[in-house]
C-alpha positions, 0 to 999 in steps of 0.5 A: 530387185530394181524392178521393185517400186511402190504404188505410191508416195504419201502426200506428207512425203511430197510436201516435205519435199516441196518444203526442203527443195528450195532450201537445200537448192541454195547450197547448190552453186556450180558458178563457184567451181566453174571457170567460165573463161577457161584457159586453153592451156587447161585443157592442153595440159589435161589432153597431156596428161591422158596422152601419157597413159596410152592404156587408158580408154575413151568415149567420145560425145559428138554434138550435133546442133542442127534441127529442122524446127523448134520443139517448144520444150527445148532447152537444148543447145541448138539451132534451126537451119535449112542450109546444108552448107552450113551443116557441111561447114559444122562437120569440117569444124569437127574435123579440124577439132578432132584432129586438133585433140587426137594430134595431142593424144598421139592416136594411142587410145582405144575408144569404147564409145561413140554417141551422137546426139544433138539437135538432131544427129539424123537431120544430116543427110546420108553423105553427112552422116557417112562423112561424120563417121568417117571423120571419127574413124580417121581421127580416133582408134575405133575398135571392133567392139566400140559401142556406136549409138545415135539419137534420132528424131523418128520424123526424120528416120527412113529405112534407107537411113537406118540401113546406112546407119547400121552399115556404119557400125551404129548399133544402138539408136534412140527415138525421141518420142516424148508423148503420142497424145495429139493434144500434148503433141500440139501444145509442145509443137511437136506432132508425130503420130503412133503410127509413124513411131510404130513404123520406125521402130519396126523398120529399126528392128528389121534392120537389125539394131541390137538396142532400141531406146525410147525417150518420153518426157512427163510434165508436159502441157495438157498431159493427164494421166489417161493420156500419159498412160495411153502413151506408156502402153502403146511403148509397152506394145513396142517393147524397146530395149530401153526407156528413159522418162525425163521430167519436162523442166521450164527454162525460158533462160535457155530459149524464149520459144518455151514462152510459147507453153502456156505455164498455167497448163502445166501439171503441178508438182503432185501431178507430175509426181502422179505421172511419173509414178504412171511410168514406174509402175507401168514399166516395171510391171512390163518387165523393165528394171528401173534404172537410177533416176530416170531410165528403164531397161528390160531385165535382159539388158545389159544395163539392168544386168549391170545395175543388179551386179553393181557395175553400172556406171553413169557419164555425161552420155547417160547410164552405161555398163561400159567404163572408160577412163576419159570422155571427150566432147566434140561440137559446139557446147559439147561437154567432156571430162578429160584428165581431171578436167571437167570441160564445155565447148564454146556454145555459139556455133560460129565462135566455136567454128572460128576457134577450131579453123584458127587451130585452137581448142574450143573449151570455154568452160571447165572445172579442174576436179580436185580429191573432194570433188571427185569424192562428191562425183563418185558419191553421186554416181554410187547413189544413183547406180547403187541407191546407197552410199557407203559411210567409208565413201563419205568419211572425211571431207563429206561428212556434212552431206552424209549427215544431211541425207541422213536426215531424210530417214524420218521422211521414209526416203533413206534407211540408215544402217551401221555402215551406209545409207540406203535410198529407200523405194519411196526415196527412189522418187526423190533421188534427185533432190537426195543427189542435190545434197552433194552440191555443184557436181549434180549441177554438172551432171544436169548440164548434159540435158541442156546441151545433149538432149532434145530429140 
């Protein structure tokens, strides 16, 4: 059952993974497969391939890179601004980019998912949120069953804004909580009271959102098992439909502001693991299913049911029970998976904006997926969503990866069966390490954190 979790991972297992991690990390080399100066023609041809299949479906990811202030832990593609005119220009750019893409697709495809992330999407004012939604509806085929979702900062959320979002068709909202302990909040430059979070959550429930999620982060400075347990208990009391629990990664290359976090105040590897254990044990005891790597959903939630039935999927937006054929990314730094091409837009806002205003597609980096790549990606998704790797999925071009995964059996992380490798309950805690055996595509998957998650 997906809710089962062991009470502990042995110190020997922790030491073993710490020993293996750097060695296997050397085999992960996304730079060898990505083209950092992608020919615009590649994206053009990918869109043409999609246009030739009008029955295939789409997910849309829209990146809103603006924030009113910088959280010190953030490693996302964001910019701090208080200039509403600049945000309006960005929306004009989104309109132009969506027009360029939709013209090439000839408006034939149903959109099953629309997700707004950032940055802080709800930093947009009411007029801008309305305008953005209308742009999408004008450029793409939004159907009655389209799943509209948005990530929100509780500090920027009001009852009126939630009413507007619900009226615009958004039915899922995720609030970035991260941690509720005041000492930790001061250390990461993000202060928000438990009372504020509770009030915003209650307003979302009263407004009628069908699913409410909460994001947490473990491994933050000053974070202890006691403080994190208090945060977990408060979240359980709220009873959100979903909880994501991400590990903080210090990536100062993504922004020098992270140097403001004292590295000596960060939990050790063992302490980080203990924090995540707290999350797993607390949430599963409260009736949440452990989903994939780092997410949890109430047993009644569609994600939990999809995992139980083997229907769970994962894309650059996150876990989903909605399978679509392509994902289009819009905005600076947005990522997509279109017609066999993994792509990423220009990350700098001005560069992205100048290209789309000139009538050019803004894809800057990419990788054309070959059969071996697709097999690796399918293997990763299957391991994350179904906690196993069938031998037939690896046969042929993934034999070496399959053998390396099998070598974790003496550590108690995988179980070898005649026709598959199963991830053990202890192995779930090291699922990210196990997936990294499949090389560059796990690094591609990680990029969604750096370019789409900050709330």
